[in-house]
C-alpha positions in Angstrom: 10.7 129.7 64.4 11.7 127.0 66.8 9.4 124.0 68.1 10.1 126.3 72.0 7.6 128.9 70.1 5.6 126.9 68.4 4.8 124.8 71.1 5.4 127.0 74.3 7.9 124.5 75.7 11.3 126.2 76.3 13.0 123.1 76.8 14.2 120.4 73.6 12.3 116.9 73.1 14.7 114.9 75.2 15.3 117.0 77.8 14.6 115.7 81.1 12.1 118.6 81.9 10.9 118.7 78.8 7.8 116.1 79.7 7.5 118.2 83.4 6.4 121.1 80.9 4.6 119.3 79.0 2.4 117.8 81.7 2.2 121.1 83.5 0.4 122.7 80.7 -1.9 119.8 80.4 -2.9 120.4 83.8 -4.1 123.7 83.3 -4.6 125.9 85.2 -2.2 124.7 88.0 0.6 126.7 88.3 4.3 126.0 87.3 7.0 126.3 89.9 9.6 129.1 88.9 12.8 127.0 90.2 10.8 123.6 88.2 10.5 125.1 85.1 14.9 125.4 85.4 16.7 124.5 82.4 19.5 122.9 83.7 22.2 122.2 80.9 22.8 119.2 79.4 24.2 116.4 81.2 23.7 118.6 84.6 22.1 115.7 86.1 25.1 113.7 85.9 26.9 116.2 88.0 27.9 114.7 91.5 25.6 116.1 93.7 27.3 119.0 95.9 27.6 117.1 99.5 29.5 114.6 98.1 31.7 117.3 95.8 32.5 119.1 99.1 33.1 116.0 101.5 35.8 114.6 98.1 37.7 118.1 99.1 37.7 118.0 102.2 38.8 114.9 102.1 41.5 115.2 100.2 42.5 118.7 102.5 41.6 121.1 99.8 40.7 124.8 100.8 38.1 125.0 98.2 35.4 122.8 96.4 35.7 121.7 92.6 33.4 124.9 91.3 30.5 124.4 87.9 31.1 126.0 84.6 28.9 126.5 82.0 28.9 123.7 79.1 30.2 124.2 75.6 26.4 123.9 74.1 26.4 127.5 75.6 30.1 129.1 74.3 29.1 127.5 70.3 25.5 128.9 70.4 26.4 132.5 69.1 29.4 134.1 68.0 30.1 136.7 71.2 29.9 133.9 73.1 32.7 132.3 71.4 34.7 135.8 70.9 34.4 136.1 74.8 35.7 132.4 75.4 38.9 133.5 72.8 39.3 136.8 74.9 39.2 134.8 78.1 41.7 131.7 76.8 44.0 134.4 75.5 44.2 135.7 78.8 44.7 132.4 80.7 41.6 134.0 82.2 38.0 131.6 83.2 35.7 132.2 80.2 32.4 132.1 82.9 34.6 134.8 85.1 34.8 137.0 81.8 31.3 136.5 80.4 30.0 137.4 84.1 32.6 140.5 84.2 30.8 141.9 80.6 27.6 141.4 81.8 28.3 143.2 84.6 29.9 145.8 82.9 26.8 145.5 79.7 24.2 146.2 82.8 25.9 149.7 83.9 26.7 150.9 80.6 22.7 150.0 79.4 20.7 153.4 78.6 19.1 154.2 81.9 15.9 154.5 79.9 16.0 151.1 78.4 13.6 148.8 80.8 12.4 145.6 80.3 9.0 144.4 80.4 8.1 140.3 81.1 4.3 141.2 81.9 4.5 142.9 84.2 4.9 146.5 83.0 8.0 148.2 81.4 9.5 148.9 84.4 11.8 145.9 85.1 15.6 147.0 85.5 18.5 145.4 83.7 20.7 145.6 86.6 22.9 143.2 87.3 25.4 142.2 90.5 27.8 139.4 89.6 30.4 137.5 91.8 33.2 135.7 90.8 34.4 132.8 92.7 37.9 131.7 93.2 40.9 131.0 95.6 43.1 134.3 95.6 45.3 134.5 92.5 42.7 132.8 90.5 42.3 135.9 87.9 39.2 136.8 89.4 41.2 140.9 88.4 42.4 139.8 85.3 39.2 138.6 83.8 37.3 142.1 84.7 40.4 143.7 82.8 39.7 141.1 80.2 35.9 141.6 79.6 36.9 145.1 80.0 40.0 145.4 77.0 37.4 142.5 74.8 34.7 145.3 74.6 34.5 149.2 73.9 31.4 151.6 75.8 28.9 152.3 73.8 29.0 155.4 71.6 26.6 158.0 74.0 29.3 157.3 76.8 32.0 157.8 74.5 34.1 160.4 73.8 34.9 161.5 69.8 37.9 159.3 70.1 36.1 156.3 71.6 37.5 156.2 75.0 34.8 156.2 77.9 33.3 159.8 79.4 34.3 159.5 82.9 31.5 162.5 82.9 29.2 160.6 81.6 29.6 157.0 83.3 31.8 155.7 85.7 33.8 152.8 85.2 35.2 150.4 88.3 34.8 152.8 91.0 35.1 151.3 94.3 32.4 149.8 96.5 31.8 151.8 99.6 29.0 152.7 101.5 25.3 153.2 100.1 25.5 156.6 100.0 28.8 156.4 98.1 27.4 154.6 96.0 24.3 157.3 95.0 27.4 160.0 95.4 29.1 158.0 91.8 25.6 160.1 90.1 25.9 162.9 91.9 27.5 166.1 91.2 27.1 170.2 90.9 25.0 171.9 87.9 23.7 175.6 87.5 19.9 175.8 87.8 17.7 178.8 87.1 16.0 180.4 90.4 12.7 181.9 88.4 14.0 185.4 88.6 15.9 187.7 86.7 19.3 190.2 87.1 19.7 193.5 86.6 19.9 192.9 82.5 17.4 190.6 82.4 19.1 187.2 81.8 18.1 184.7 84.6 19.4 184.1 87.5 21.1 180.9 88.3 22.5 178.9 91.1 24.6 175.9 92.0 22.9 173.1 93.7 23.6 169.2 93.7 22.1 167.3 91.7 21.8 163.5 89.5 24.6 164.6 86.9 25.3 161.1 85.3 23.2 157.8 84.9 25.9 155.1 84.4 28.5 153.5 86.8 30.5 150.0 87.4 31.4 149.1 90.7 33.9 146.9 91.5 35.8 145.0 94.5 38.6 142.7 93.7 37.9 141.2 97.4 34.6 140.8 98.8 35.6 141.1 102.0 35.9 144.5 102.2 31.9 144.3 101.8 31.0 141.3 104.3 33.4 142.9 106.9 31.2 146.7 106.3 28.1 144.4 106.4 28.9 143.3 110.0 29.8 146.8 110.9 27.4 149.9 110.6 28.3 150.5 107.2 25.9 147.3 106.4 22.9 149.2 107.7 23.6 151.2 104.7 25.3 148.6 101.9 23.3 146.2 102.5 20.1 147.7 101.6 21.8 149.9 98.6 22.3 147.0 97.2 19.2 145.2 97.2 17.5 148.2 96.0 20.0 149.2 93.4 19.2 145.8 91.9 16.0 146.3 91.1 16.6 149.9 90.2 14.5 151.7 93.0 15.1 155.0 94.1 18.4 155.4 96.2 19.9 157.6 98.2 18.5 159.7 100.7 17.9 163.6 101.3 19.2 165.5 104.6 20.0 169.3 106.2 22.4 170.0 104.1 22.7 170.2 100.5 26.0 169.2 99.9 24.9 166.0 101.8 22.0 165.3 99.6 22.2 162.4 97.3 18.9 161.5 96.1 18.1 159.1 92.2 14.6 159.0 91.4 13.7 155.0 90.7 14.5 154.3 87.4 17.0 157.1 86.4 20.7 155.2 86.9 22.1 151.7 85.3 24.5 150.2 87.3 26.9 147.1 87.7 28.5 145.5 90.2 31.5 143.0 90.1 32.6 141.3 93.5 35.7 138.8 93.6 35.1 136.2 96.3 37.3 133.4 97.9 35.0 130.5 98.7 35.6 131.0 102.5 34.6 134.7 102.6 31.8 134.1 100.0 30.0 132.3 103.3 29.5 135.4 104.8 27.4 137.4 102.0 25.8 133.1 102.2 24.6 133.7 105.3 22.4 137.0 104.7 19.8 135.4 103.0 17.3 136.4 105.5 17.4 140.1 104.0 17.5 139.0 100.3 21.5 140.4 99.4 23.0 136.9 98.0 19.6 136.1 96.2 20.7 139.1 93.7 23.7 137.8 92.6 24.9 136.0 90.3 27.9 133.0 91.6 30.2 132.4 88.3 33.3 130.6 89.2 37.2 132.0 88.5 38.4 128.5 87.8 38.5 127.1 84.2 39.8 123.8 83.5 38.9 124.4 79.9 41.8 126.7 79.4 43.8 124.7 76.2 47.7 124.3 76.7 48.4 126.0 73.5 47.8 130.1 73.3 44.8 131.3 72.1 45.0 134.5 69.7 43.2 137.9 71.4 40.6 138.9 69.6 39.9 142.0 68.4 37.5 144.6 70.5 33.8 145.0 69.5 31.3 147.5 70.6 28.5 147.7 72.6 25.4 149.2 70.9 22.8 147.7 73.8 20.7 149.7 71.8 21.3 152.3 72.3 21.7 153.6 68.8 17.8 153.4 68.9 17.4 155.4 71.8 15.5 158.4 70.7 13.4 160.7 72.5 11.1 157.3 73.4 11.4 154.9 76.3 12.2 151.6 74.9 11.2 148.6 76.4 12.6 145.5 75.8 9.8 143.0 75.2 9.4 139.1 75.8 7.0 136.8 73.8 3.3 136.1 75.0 3.6 132.5 75.7 6.9 133.1 78.0 5.0 136.3 79.8 1.7 133.7 80.4 4.4 131.5 82.0 5.9 133.8 84.0 2.1 134.8 85.1 1.3 131.5 86.1 4.7 131.2 88.2 3.8 134.3 89.9 0.3 133.7 90.3 1.6 130.3 92.4 3.8 132.1 94.7 1.1 134.6 95.3 -1.6 132.0 96.5 0.9 130.3 98.2 0.6 127.1 96.2 4.5 126.8 95.4 7.0 127.4 97.9 10.4 128.5 96.9 13.5 128.2 98.4 14.8 131.5 100.1 17.7 131.7 97.9 15.9 131.4 94.8 13.1 133.9 95.5 14.1 136.4 93.2 14.3 133.8 89.9 12.2 135.1 87.7 13.6 138.5 87.8 17.3 137.4 87.5 15.8 135.7 84.0 14.2 138.2 82.8 17.3 140.1 83.6 19.7 137.7 81.5 17.6 137.1 78.8 17.0 140.8 78.2 20.8 141.6 78.2 21.4 139.1 75.8 18.8 140.3 73.4 20.5 143.7 73.8 24.1 141.8 73.3 22.5 140.8 70.1 21.3 144.1 68.9 17.3 143.4 69.9 14.4 144.3 71.8 12.6 141.1 71.4 13.9 138.5 74.0 13.5 135.4 71.9 13.0 131.7 73.9 16.7 130.9 72.9 17.5 134.2 74.7 15.5 132.4 77.3 16.9 129.0 77.8 20.5 130.8 77.5 19.7 132.9 80.5 18.6 129.6 82.4 21.6 127.9 81.9 23.8 131.0 82.7 21.1 130.7 86.2 21.8 127.1 86.7 25.2 127.3 86.8 25.2 130.1 88.9 23.3 128.0 91.1 25.2 125.1 91.4 28.4 127.1 91.9 26.2 128.6 95.1 25.3 125.5 96.2 28.5 124.1 96.2 29.8 126.9 98.2 27.3 126.5 100.6 27.4 122.9 101.2 31.1 123.0 101.8 30.7 125.8 104.1 27.9 123.6 106.1 30.9 120.7 106.1 33.7 122.8 106.7 31.6 124.3 109.6 30.6 121.2 110.6 34.2 119.6 110.3 35.4 122.8 112.8 33.3 121.8 115.1 33.9 118.6 115.5 37.6 119.7 115.9 36.3 122.4 118.4 34.9 119.7 120.6 38.0 117.0 120.0 39.9 120.4 121.3 37.6 120.9 124.6 38.1 117.0 125.4 41.2 117.2 125.8 41.5 120.3 127.7 39.2 118.1 129.9 41.6 115.4 130.2 44.5 117.7 130.4 42.5 119.4 133.9 41.8 115.9 134.8 45.4 114.8 134.5 46.7 117.6 136.5 43.9 117.2 138.6 45.4 113.8 139.4 48.9 115.4 140.0 47.3 117.7 142.3 45.2 115.2 144.5 48.6 112.9 144.5 50.9 116.0 146.1 48.1 117.2 148.4 47.8 113.5 149.8 52.0 113.2 149.8 52.1 116.5 151.9 49.2 115.3 154.1 51.1 111.9 155.0 54.1 114.5 156.1 52.9 116.4 158.2 50.8 113.5 159.9 54.6 111.4 159.9 56.5 114.9 161.1 54.1 115.9 164.0 53.7 111.6 165.2 57.6 112.4 165.2 58.4 115.6 167.1 54.7 115.8 168.3 53.1 119.4 168.7 54.5 122.2 166.6 53.3 125.4 165.6 51.7 125.9 161.8 54.3 127.5 160.8 56.9 126.1 161.9 55.7 123.3 160.5 55.4 125.0 157.0 59.1 125.9 156.8 60.1 122.4 157.8 58.8 121.1 155.2 60.8 120.6 151.6 60.6 124.2 149.4 59.2 122.7 146.3 56.2 121.1 148.3 55.2 124.8 150.6 52.8 125.7 147.8 50.8 122.7 148.8 50.8 123.0 152.5 47.7 124.1 153.4 45.9 122.3 150.6 47.6 119.0 152.5 47.5 120.7 156.0 43.6 120.7 155.0 43.2 117.0 153.5 45.2 116.0 156.9 42.2 117.7 159.2 39.7 115.8 156.8 40.9 113.0 157.4 42.0 113.1 161.3 45.5 112.7 160.9 46.0 115.8 162.5 44.2 118.3 164.4 44.9 122.2 165.1 44.5 123.4 168.6 43.5 127.3 169.5 47.6 128.3 170.2 47.7 127.3 166.1 49.8 124.1 167.1 49.6 120.9 164.4 49.4 117.4 166.6 48.3 114.2 165.8 44.8 113.7 165.4 42.6 110.8 166.3 42.5 108.6 163.1 43.0 104.7 163.0 44.1 103.7 159.4 44.1 99.6 159.2 48.1 98.7 157.8 46.9 95.4 157.4 48.6 92.5 159.4 46.6 93.3 162.6 48.7 96.5 163.3 46.5 99.9 163.6 48.4 102.9 163.2 47.6 106.3 164.1 48.4 107.8 160.4 48.9 106.5 156.6 52.4 105.1 155.4 54.5 108.0 154.9 53.6 108.9 151.2 56.8 106.8 149.4 58.8 109.9 149.6 62.5 108.8 149.5 64.3 110.4 152.7 61.2 112.1 154.5 61.0 111.7 158.2 59.5 108.8 159.5 60.2 107.0 156.1 62.6 104.8 157.8 61.0 104.0 161.3 59.2 101.0 161.0 57.2 101.2 163.8 55.9 104.7 164.9 53.6 103.4 168.1 50.3 102.4 168.4 47.4 104.2 169.4 
């Protein structure tokens, strides 16, 4: 028995959370936040804050932010984890990504009768969904393939030769609409009608029904999902993902039998794995209100710890997932009484409003229960130990760190894009102002030319005056004439003749003219005349 089992404290002495747990126990019945009791990896407090890491990445011009990996203490805790990491490194793939792929596949292959009871009844679903985060070409698909090669399906999903039976288990099917997720479990069966034929044999008819209980969904690029969620299909696929994660009733009944898809509550096992590039993941993270991103683990497809030397590929292993123990009963994965009591205290605190949990951490207890139960089944046990709980906490803490760094990176990148947008608008405004100044100068010059011309030649028909204007300036004739009229440099009579106006302009030196100087245009009519007459 470990010290955690003796005292009820899930943290080892010396861990920064150990004393906090002891203090919480001493204050019974004061509640403890589900988030406050998280087990963080060794040295977690030494990691740079997400904001600083994101800012450093942006300043360096990086297109993604450095992510977080599970600590060595996790990989050395069990032979299976060591086996997983060796298989990942042998294929030059992230160990975290292969572990996430294996957890998603294991939840898809577990017998659908197996549930867990963390103190709220034997109804807990093991359905687990994982996002693998990394840039394009980071090996997200290879991580899934490595997990597939690493473990063989349990016997109840396999043929006699040991390969997967597709009639019992749909492996790696694409993620479509919500209706498509339910369709993966559907088929046609012969069902008795309750009547007898002429020979006295029961009559049967072909009907739609659930024909399998296990399916694993995979999308190598999460952009497909986020695109669907923004379109009409998002109404069903987002809802289906949230429902399926809890193992709830999935699908719908239609008037046409061929379109009917309905899976009863707890009648199916499902795993889901999606590859995301950091920028694309921002769309899913923004869907926190309905609760979609909370139902995913976030693990890094980047692994800076892969050794330089080649690693031998370990032999595959067959997962039992407790399936060999499933007979006529519904087996239940149980939790230690002291852990159940802790989970109850935390749930009471939340229900009473004594603890406020961040939106993206709203499913922490259920997520950790799933992970602990899966780890127990992978270890061929139906009893969760405190070690399972602690190891599941390491996975969850790592997921939180990856998720939070993605959020912070996205926030800072959005801020940088906003600043770039504002700078672009400022530059556009400056360009417009400069253009306006150029227009003002041209209008002024054309107005002065009109004043000079009518002063030289006397009243001139408007159309003729326009033709006298140099061709390059004719587009500015009307604005120039309006400007000359506004300043009373010229007037238009009722016969549409333009003639000098009454304005007097002081040129300095006591000489007063009716018109301004000719605008400086070299060769403009009147420019060579020093005295254009006084009013």
